[in-house]
ROBANU-298839 format. One line per 4 residues: number of its first residue (from 0); their letters; for each residue x, y, z of N, C-alpha, C, O. Coordinates in pm, whole numbers. Layout:
REM residues N
NUM	A	X Y Z X Y Z X Y Z X Y Z; ...
REM end
This chain:
REM residues 123
0	MKIS	-6654 8856 -7212 -6691 8742 -7196 -6609 8636 -7266 -6563 8535 -7213; -6595 8675 -7406 -6551 8567 -7491 -6393 8520 -7461 -6339 8412 -7485; -6347 8626 -7408 -6205 8593 -7368 -6205 8501 -7237 -6129 8404 -7230; -6277 8528 -7149 -6280 8443 -7022 -6318 8308 -7058 -6276 8214 -6991
4	YLVL	-6399 8289 -7163 -6433 8136 -7210 -6302 8083 -7256 -6257 7978 -7212; -6229 8169 -7363 -6102 8115 -7417 -5995 8075 -7291 -5931 7970 -7284; -5993 8174 -7203 -5902 8140 -7106 -5946 8017 -7027 -5850 7949 -6990; -6048 7977 -6997 -6120 7878 -6923 -6113 7745 -7013 -6104 7635 -6960
8	IATF	-6117 7760 -7139 -6115 7640 -7230 -5954 7615 -7238 -5926 7495 -7239; -5845 7701 -7243 -5693 7687 -7241 -5671 7631 -7118 -5608 7525 -7115; -5710 7680 -7014 -5667 7629 -6863 -5729 7461 -6869 -5652 7378 -6820; -5839 7418 -6916 -5901 7290 -6909 -5806 7220 -7001 -5763 7114 -6955
12	IACI	-5762 7253 -7124 -5681 7194 -7231 -5541 7177 -7158 -5478 7075 -7186; -5494 7254 -7080 -5350 7256 -7005 -5362 7156 -6905 -5270 7075 -6889; -5473 7153 -6832 -5507 7070 -6732 -5499 6905 -6781 -5436 6815 -6724; -5569 6895 -6884 -5591 6751 -6972 -5438 6725 -7012 -5386 6616 -6986
16	AGGL	-5378 6814 -7068 -5235 6795 -7136 -5160 6752 -6998 -5116 6639 -6977; -5153 6848 -6919 -5075 6805 -6790 -5093 6672 -6727 -4994 6603 -6698; -5225 6629 -6704 -5253 6484 -6668 -5199 6383 -6753 -5145 6281 -6710; -5214 6409 -6865 -5171 6304 -6988 -5020 6275 -6964 -4981 6160 -6947
20	IWSA	-4933 6384 -6963 -4817 6377 -6932 -4785 6292 -6823 -4725 6185 -6835; -4846 6365 -6669 -4817 6299 -6560 -4847 6149 -6579 -4756 6073 -6545; -4957 6097 -6628 -4983 5970 -6638 -4895 5871 -6725 -4858 5760 -6688; -4864 5936 -6859 -4770 5887 -6929 -4620 5876 -6852 -4557 5775 -6882
24	DHYH	-4569 5948 -6778 -4465 5938 -6681 -4480 5840 -6584 -4386 5760 -6577; -4584 5823 -6497 -4610 5745 -6421 -4613 5579 -6461 -4566 5485 -6396; -4675 5577 -6573 -4678 5436 -6629 -4570 5411 -6709 -4557 5291 -6733; -4487 5483 -6760 -4341 5460 -6807 -4242 5415 -6676 -4163 5320 -6674
28	GKFL	-4265 5491 -6592 -4176 5434 -6467 -4218 5296 -6421 -4130 5214 -6396; -4337 5265 -6408 -4388 5128 -6393 -4335 5036 -6488 -4292 4924 -6460; -4340 5086 -6597 -4301 4977 -6716 -4153 4936 -6716 -4109 4823 -6736; -4075 5063 -6686 -3915 5046 -6647 -3888 4935 -6557 -3805 4847 -6582
32	KEQQ	-3969 4943 -6437 -3934 4905 -6318 -3973 4741 -6325 -3916 4660 -6252; -4068 4705 -6412 -4112 4564 -6455 -4018 4512 -6550 -3991 4392 -6550; -3959 4602 -6641 -3850 4541 -6734 -3736 4505 -6680 -3667 4413 -6726; -3703 4581 -6566 -3577 4555 -6499 -3612 4442 -6390 -3514 4378 -6353
36	RADS	-3715 4412 -6342 -3772 4307 -6263 -3750 4171 -6351 -3683 4078 -6308; -3816 4171 -6487 -3797 4065 -6574 -3662 4019 -6625 -3629 3904 -6651; -3582 4142 -6637 -3439 4110 -6685 -3364 4032 -6570 -3299 3928 -6584; -3385 4103 -6453 -3313 4034 -6350 -3365 3887 -6327 -3283 3798 -6307
40	TEII	-3499 3861 -6331 -3541 3707 -6316 -3491 3633 -6442 -3472 3512 -6426; -3466 3688 -6577 -3390 3614 -6648 -3276 3566 -6663 -3246 3460 -6718; -3182 3676 -6593 -3050 3649 -6549 -3037 3540 -6456 -2957 3448 -6476; -3121 3546 -6343 -3130 3410 -6242 -3154 3312 -6293 -3093 3212 -6255
44	TANV	-3254 3300 -6403 -3299 3174 -6441 -3177 3126 -6535 -3158 3005 -6539; -3099 3204 -6607 -2986 3151 -6692 -2886 3097 -6625 -2820 3005 -6674; -2860 3151 -6495 -2732 3110 -6405 -2790 3001 -6373 -2725 2906 -6418; -2910 2957 -6298 -2960 2817 -6280 -2954 2729 -6377 -2924 2613 -6346
48	LRTV	-2979 2759 -6506 -2952 2667 -6615 -2814 2618 -6634 -2781 2501 -6652; -2728 2736 -6626 -2590 2690 -6639 -2548 2615 -6517 -2488 2509 -6540; -2565 2646 -6397 -2536 2538 -6297 -2596 2406 -6316 -2522 2311 -6292; -2707 2383 -6352 -2767 2252 -6374 -2668 2177 -6483 -2609 2073 -6454
52	TIMN	-2659 2233 -6591 -2576 2199 -6697 -2435 2162 -6657 -2375 2066 -6707; -2387 2241 -6567 -2226 2203 -6515 -2232 2091 -6420 -2135 2016 -6404; -2345 2076 -6354 -2383 1973 -6237 -2376 1829 -6307 -2313 1730 -6272; -2462 1850 -6419 -2503 1732 -6507 -2366 1697 -6590 -2338 1577 -6599
56	QIVE	-2291 1777 -6642 -2152 1738 -6687 -2054 1680 -6596 -1966 1601 -6630; -2076 1727 -6475 -2003 1674 -6371 -2036 1534 -6328 -1945 1453 -6317; -2167 1500 -6303 -2203 1368 -6289 -2173 1282 -6412 -2113 1177 -6391; -2207 1310 -6534 -2175 1223 -6653 -2024 1210 -6650 -1981 1104 -6696
60	ANQN	-1938 1296 -6606 -1790 1249 -6628 -1774 1165 -6519 -1699 1070 -6540; -1825 1173 -6404 -1799 1091 -6274 -1861 945 -6333 -1788 847 -6320; -1967 929 -6386 -2010 819 -6431 -1925 747 -6539 -1919 624 -6549; -1870 824 -6608 -1789 754 -6727 -1652 703 -6664 -1591 605 -6707
64	AKSQ	-1609 787 -6552 -1479 755 -6472 -1506 618 -6421 -1429 526 -6449; -1620 597 -6340 -1670 480 -6284 -1671 358 -6359 -1639 246 -6318; -1717 395 -6490 -1734 268 -6595 -1594 256 -6637 -1560 140 -6659; -1507 345 -6654 -1390 299 -6705 -1289 240 -6606 -1192 173 -6639
68	NALE	-1326 275 -6472 -1247 189 -6364 -1296 61 -6358 -1210 -27 -6356; -1432 21 -6353 -1477 -96 -6367 -1435 -165 -6480 -1399 -281 -6462; -1432 -122 -6590 -1373 -214 -6710 -1226 -227 -6701 -1172 -324 -6753; -1158 -138 -6641 -1011 -142 -6616 -989 -272 -6513 -901 -357 -6526
72	SQRA	-1086 -266 -6411 -1072 -384 -6319 -1112 -521 -6357 -1068 -624 -6305; -1192 -514 -6445 -1221 -644 -6513 -1115 -703 -6603 -1088 -823 -6602; -1056 -612 -6683 -964 -646 -6758 -830 -689 -6681 -767 -783 -6728; -786 -631 -6575 -682 -684 -6478 -719 -801 -6420 -632 -886 -6401
76	QADI	-854 -825 -6380 -880 -962 -6323 -860 -1079 -6446 -803 -1187 -6431; -916 -1032 -6557 -891 -1137 -6674 -732 -1177 -6699 -691 -1293 -6705; -659 -1068 -6710 -528 -1069 -6720 -449 -1164 -6620 -357 -1239 -6652; -499 -1146 -6497 -414 -1211 -6391 -484 -1338 -6388 -413 -1435 -6361
80	KVAV	-621 -1362 -6411 -630 -1505 -6443 -569 -1603 -6532 -535 -1720 -6509; -564 -1536 -6630 -478 -1600 -6755 -328 -1617 -6722 -267 -1713 -6768; -268 -1528 -6647 -119 -1539 -6610 -113 -1642 -6508 -6 -1703 -6505; -200 -1676 -6424 -155 -1748 -6313 -253 -1895 -6330 -265 -1973 -6235
84	ADDD	-310 -1917 -6443 -369 -2024 -6477 -300 -2126 -6446 -341 -2200 -6357; -192 -2151 -6506 -106 -2286 -6487 2 -2279 -6389 85 -2366 -6367; -11 -2153 -6328 88 -2145 -6208 77 -2215 -6105 -40 -2252 -6092; 157 -2257 -6008 156 -2350 -5874 85 -2271 -5791 9 -2320 -5707
88	CARR	102 -2127 -5804 50 -2044 -5676 -116 -2046 -5680 -193 -2057 -5586; -143 -2033 -5818 -300 -2045 -5789 -370 -2139 -5743 -492 -2130 -5736; -302 -2246 -5706 -386 -2359 -5641 -375 -2343 -5475 -451 -2392 -5392; -273 -2271 -5455 -230 -2269 -5284 -320 -2175 -5234 -352 -2088 -5315
92	PVPA	-369 -2170 -5125 -469 -2080 -5044 -361 -1956 -5018 -240 -1965 -4995; -445 -1836 -5028 -379 -1696 -4995 -344 -1692 -4854 -435 -1743 -4788; -249 -1651 -4784 -241 -1655 -4642 -344 -1536 -4579 -376 -1432 -4637; -382 -1576 -4456 -490 -1496 -4413 -455 -1361 -4368 -545 -1279 -4348
96	AAAD	-318 -1328 -4348 -295 -1179 -4323 -299 -1095 -4455 -341 -979 -4455; -257 -1151 -4556 -266 -1092 -4702 -393 -1073 -4748 -413 -967 -4807; -491 -1154 -4734 -648 -1170 -4738 -712 -1064 -4682 -798 -994 -4734; -655 -1054 -4545 -719 -931 -4470 -679 -801 -4508 -754 -704 -4521
100	RLRE	-547 -805 -4528 -486 -657 -4593 -578 -622 -4712 -636 -513 -4712; -595 -717 -4822 -645 -685 -4931 -792 -636 -4888 -825 -521 -4919; -868 -704 -4830 -999 -665 -4790 -999 -522 -4720 -1088 -442 -4748; -927 -500 -4655 -907 -354 -4612 -891 -257 -4687 -956 -154 -4674
104	YADS	-800 -273 -4780 -771 -198 -4881 -900 -178 -4976 -940 -62 -4986; -963 -272 -5040 -1072 -262 -5108 -1198 -202 -5024 -1285 -135 -5081; -1202 -230 -4884 -1316 -140 -4828 -1282 14 -4817 -1370 100 -4811; -1140 43 -4813 -1101 167 -4816 -1144 245 -4948 -1199 355 -4951
108	LRAG	-1106 164 -5060 -1141 225 -5176 -1301 259 -5212 -1342 355 -5277; -1382 151 -5150 -1531 171 -5164 -1575 292 -5065 -1673 359 -5098; -1516 318 -4958 -1524 423 -4882 -1514 542 -4920 -1591 636 -4899; -1388 538 -4994 -1342 697 -5053 -1433 699 -5177 -1470 814 -5202
112	SAGA	-1482 603 -5266 -1552 655 -5372 -1686 691 -5352 -1740 763 -5435; -1768 638 -5222 -1877 656 -5183 -1907 796 -5142 -2015 853 -5158; -1792 849 -5083 -1808 992 -5042 -1832 1096 -5154 -1908 1192 -5138; -1742 1064 -5304 -1744 1127 -5396 -1865 1125 -5513 -1877 1199 -5611
116	AADQ	-1937 1033 -5475 -2067 998 -5570 -2164 1136 -5567 -2198 1187 -5461; -2195 1177 -5669 -2283 1277 -5697 -2424 1273 -5665 -2493 1373 -5644; -2465 1150 -5663 -2608 1131 -5636 -2621 1095 -5502 -2739 1082 -5470; -2537 1075 -5410 -2566 1071 -5271 -2518 1164 -5182 -2397 1190 -5184
120	PDR	-2597 1224 -5098 -2520 1335 -5010 -2433 1298 -4939 -2416 1178 -4920; -2353 1394 -4880 -2236 1327 -4753 -2350 1328 -4640 -2460 1382 -4646; -2291 1251 -4529 -2374 1236 -4414 -2271 1269 -4315 -2298 1270 -4195
REM end
């Protein structure tokens, strides 16, 4: 009878050890799956942050270019005013056809730059 108890105890210990091994393998697999999911989430988050950073740089560059264009336009206006201040042509009215053409050109510049604005969606 003593040997049968030893066999029974050995079988019980083997079952416990097998259960522990199976449990460790099962939870290790779950751990690996969750770790892979977390890594994937971190990669997606990093890509989103990189995209937002690039968009912010583009918007900043666009704003700087607009500011530079406005400053350049103001300088050109001031230079033209100084250049024609004592000129006879400054006192004469601009012909209607020339004024209309300049307005059309200015409107086309505004329409072209409005489509490129980053803070306004295209419609």
